[in-house]
N, C-alpha and C positions, 0 to 999 in steps of 0.2 A: 579354840577348836582346831584340831589337827586336820590336815588336808584329807586324810582318809575318811575321817568322820564327816567332813563337809561333802565329799563326793557321795558317801552313803546316804546322807540326808537328801541330797539333790535327786538321787535315784529313787529313793522311797517316795518322795513327794513329787514325782515326775508329772502327774496330771496338773499340778499347780505350778511347779518350778519351771517347766519347759515353756509354757505360754508367757509367764512373767519374764523369763530370760529373753525370749524372742522380742517382746515389747520393749524391753530395756535396750536391746541391740538396735532396734529401729529408732528409738528415741535418741540414742547416743550418735548414731550415724547422721540423723537429720540435724542434730545439734552441731555436729562437726562440719557438715556441709554449710549450714547457716553461718557458723563462725568463719569459715573460709571466705564466704561471699561477702559478709558484712564487715568483718574486721580486716582480714588479710588482703582481700582484693579491692576493698573500698576505702576504709578508714586509713589503712597503712599507706596506700598510694596517695591519698589526699594529704596526709601529714608528711609524707616523704621519708618515713622511717618505719622500721618494723615494730609491731606492738606485741609485747609479751605479757600475758595475764597469768596470775597465780591460780591454782585450782579453786581457791575460795572465790576470787573475782570471776572466774570462768562460770561457776555455777550460779553466782548471784546475777550475772548478766545473761543467763540462759534464756529467760522469757523475752526480754527486749530483743535479743539477737534473733530468736525464732520469729518474732513479729515483724522485724525489719527485713528479714531474708526475702520474702516475696517482692517487696518494693525494690530492693537492691538487685534482685534477679531481673526484674523488668527493665530497670535502668541499664544493666549490663547488656541485655538482649537488644535494646534500642541502640545502644552505642555500637555493639557489634554489627547490627544490621546496617547502621549508617556507614560504618567503615567499609563494610562489604559493598554497599551501593556506590560509595565514592570510589572505591578501588575498581569496580566494574566500569564506571563512567570514565575514569582515567585510562583504563585499558582500551575502551572503545575509541577515545580520543587519540591515543597513540597508534591504534590500528588504522585509523582513518587518515592521520596526518604525519605520523612518525615524529611528532614533537616531544619535547622533554619538560616543558613547563607544566607543573602539576595542576595549578589552578586553571590554566587555559585548556588543558586536556580534559578536565572535568566538565568545563563549560561546553566544549566541543562534543563530548560524549553525551551530555544531557540534550544538546540540540539534535544530535543524530537520533537518539531514542524517541524524542518527541515527534520528530518528523516521520520516522519509520512507523511509529504507532498510528499517527493520524492518517497517513496516506494508505496504510494497509486497511485500517478500519473503514475509510471512505470508499475504497475500491470494493470492499465486501458489502457495505451498507452505506450508500452515498447520502441518504437522508440523515442518518445519525452523524456522519462526518460533517455535513453542513450545520447540524445543530451544535456540534462541538466548536465549529468555527464562528458561531454567533449568528447564523442565518437559518433558524429552524423554519420548517414548513408550518404556516399558520393554520391552526385547526379549522377556523371559520372559512378560510379560502378553500381548504380541502373539501369540507362538507358542501360548500356551495358548488364547487366544481362537480362533485358527484351528483348533486341534485339536478343541475342543469343538463348534465350528460344523460341521466336516466329518464328524465321527464320531458325532454325535448322542449324546454322552455325558450321563449324568444329573447333576443338580446335586449329588448327594451325593458325587461323585468329584472335585469341584473342589478345587484346591489351597487351603492355608490362607488365602492372601491374598484369594482370591476369596470364600471363606466369610465372612471378616471383613467385606468390603464388602456381601455379601448380607445379613448380620445388620444392618449399618448401614442398609441400604435398608429392611428390614422395620421397624426401629425408627423410622426417619424417617416412614414411612407411618403407623405407629401413632400417632406424635405428631400427625399431621394428622387423626386420627380414624378411620383405616382399620385398626382393631385386631381382636382376636378377637371382641369383641362385634359389631362391624360385619359380620364374616364370618358369624357365627351368625345374625344377623338376616336375612341374605340367603342362607342356606344351603339353604333348601327349594326344591325344584324348582318348586313352585307360585308362590312369590314371584318367583323368577327369571324365570318366563315372564309375569309380570304387568307389562306395559309401562306401565300407568297408574300403578302404585305405585312402580316403579323404572325409571329411565331406561336407555337403551341404554348410556350411559357407565358407570353403576353396574354393570351386568351385565358389561361388558367388563373393568372394573377388578376385579370379583370373580373372574373367571376368571384374570386375570393374577396377582393376589395369591395365589390358591390355588395356582397353578403355582409361584410363587416360594417358597412354604412347603413344597412337596412335594419331598423328596429324590430320588424316583424319576422326576420329570419331567425331560425332556431340556432341555439348555441352549438349544437352538434354539427351543423353544416359547415362551420369554420374548419380550416385545416388544423391539424394537431399543434402546429407551432403557434398559431394565433390563440388557440384555446389555452395552452400552457402559459403564454405571456399574460393574457387577460386575467387568468385565475391566480397568477403568481405561483405556479406549481412547476417544479423542475422537470426537464424533459425526460429524465430517467425514472420518474416516479409514477407508479400506478396504484391508485387506492384499492383497498381490498374488495370494495363493491364492484369494481370494474375489471378485476384481475381473474375472477372465477376460481379463486383458491378456496380450499376446504378449511384451512386453518384460520381464515378471517384476518390475516395480517397484510399490511401494506407491502408492496413490492418495490424494490429498487434494482435497477439493472446491475448485474455482476460485471464489473469492469476488469475483465481478465487481461486484456492487452495493456492498459495503463498500469495494472499491478506489476506485470512483468517489466515494463519500462522503468518503474520506480526502483525495483530491487536490482535491476541491472546497473543503475546509477548509484544506489545506496551502498553496494558492496565495493570495498576497496580491493580490486583484483590484484593478484600477485604480479609484481613487476611495476605497479603504478608508482610507488614511492622511489623505485630505483630510477625511473625516468625523471620524476620531479625531485631532483636532488636537493634543491633549496627548500628550507622549512617554510618560508613565507609563501613559496609557490604552491607547495602541497596544501597549506592551510587555505590559500585563496581558491584552489581547485575544489577543496572540500566544501567551502561556502557556496561556490558556484553550483556544485551538484545538488546541494540541499535546496538552494533557491529554485533551480530548474524543476526538481521533483515536486516541491510544495506548490510552486506557482502554476505548474501545468495541471496538477490535480484540482487545485482550487478553481482555475479557469474553466476546467472541464465541467465540474459539477455546478458551477454558478453561471454557466453560459446560457444565454437566452436568445434564440434567433428572433429577428424582427421581420423576416420575410416568410413567404408561404412555403419555402423549401428549406429544409435543414440539412440536406446532404449536398455533396458536390454534384452540381448539375451541369450537363454538357448539351442541354437542349433536346429537342425531339423533332421528328419529322413524320409525315403521313405516308404510309405505305399500304396499298390495297385497302384503303378506307380504315386503316388502323393506325393509331398513334404509337410510333416506335421510338424509344429513347435513343439518342445518339451515343455511340461508343466513346469511352474516354480517349483522350489524345495520347500520343506515345510518351510524352513527358510524364503524364500522370501515371501511366502504366509502369514506367521505369521506377518511379518513386514509391510505388505501392506494391510491396511484396505479396500482400493479400490477394492481388489480382493474378498473380503468377500461377496459382494452383486452384483458383476458384472461378466461378462464373464471371463473365465480364461486367455484369451490372450489380454485383454484390455490394458495391459501395453505396447504393441507394437505400440500403437498410441500416446505414450507420450515419449518425450525425457527424458533422465535419470535424470538430476537435477530437472526438472519439476515434475516428478513422485515422487522423493524422498521428495521434500519440501511439496507437497500436502499430502502425507501420514504422514509426520511429523505433519502437521496441524491436521489431523484426530486423530493422537495419542494424541495430546494436548487436543482435545475435549474429548476423552475417559478418559484421566487422570483427566480433570476437573470434568466430571460427576462422576467418581469414588470417587474423593476427597469430592465432595459435598454430595454424598450418605453416605459415612462413617462418615462425620462430622454430618450429620443429625441423623445417628444412634447413635452416641455418645451423642448427645444432648437429644434424645428421650429415651435413655435407662433408666434413673432414673424414668421415668413416665410410664413404662410398667406395666400393671396390670389392674384389673377390675376397671372401674369408680366407685366412691363412691356410687352413687345412686343405681346402679345395685347391688353392694355388699350388701347394706342394704336390698334391695328387695330380694336378694337370701337368705340371712340369715333368713328373716322372712318366706320365703317359706319353707326353710329347717326345721325351728322350727315347723311350722304348720304340715308338713308331719310327723315329728317324733312324735308329740303329737297324731296324728290320729292313727299311728301304735301302740303306747302304749295303747291307749284306746281300740283298737280292740283286743289287746293281753289280756287285763284284762277281757273284756267281753267274 
């Protein structure tokens, strides 16, 4: 059949020939792609030499090649993804330490990513972060905590687990000196009202400890620190039944300051590796930063106060029949940038480790700004002076003025 006849036939039979031809093109392109993936990119690389098939062999192997193509594609995607992840981890390791050992850089990169993911998640949702760390909030303790809070149940009806932690708390306070003898010494109403002999904190602790030892006292009369310890509920956690939320979800405190602290240490800022010129020193500094970040956040979310006060306390005094807390001392004020722009007693709304880590983050910000300022001053110092254009203009103006004065003196 001549080419002209073949073209005429294709045109006349267009309703049939065009769809068939399109299907043929699709099939051949799929077969070519499958052949490239299975034979050229897989078998040829495994055998270490190129494979050439005759047209007969090519069409005989068309069906097996098409069936194996999806499997080979998935394998190639997994390999490519793995190489990409390993390359990314190695890049992070080099960014953090400046090292050149490939395996060590991958390990450092993986360590950095795990630490960054965990501390970020924990600062956003501390309960989930504790669960990832292997210390989840026990559902039975949470439900019992809500029940005793809402129903004003007495301490004597608490479950055995709560009673055991209650005894542990009483014993720990007794080891610190707050035992039966201490209670008896402050048991009289006359001594309790004597503000000169006993401070406000002693009187408040006396009331809390007496409540803790009384089986008929309600659970809700205890200070929050005692309630959290007895129920084994973290200090940052608020059940949905007690948080007055519409979505019915438990709440964890958003740890903004600790999150800032973590990322200020996780980032390897420009110029750090130039100061730490030795590789071992930069690697040691990297491990130290990771340890500080993970350790501080873990300590923060797992911290349990064993006293009736969970904030930095500076005592209190009576003024006009009102109990007024004492202001923080000057050393505490200097070390707490949060007090520089806020009310003097804002620290009473923060637990101690949360306050310390947040102020440490602010000090890192201050240190960074100061370092950048002095660095800019050192770089700009050689260029301090009049710009050249204005120097030339000033000299010309001074020359004209002196010439005018000389002419006036002569005249």
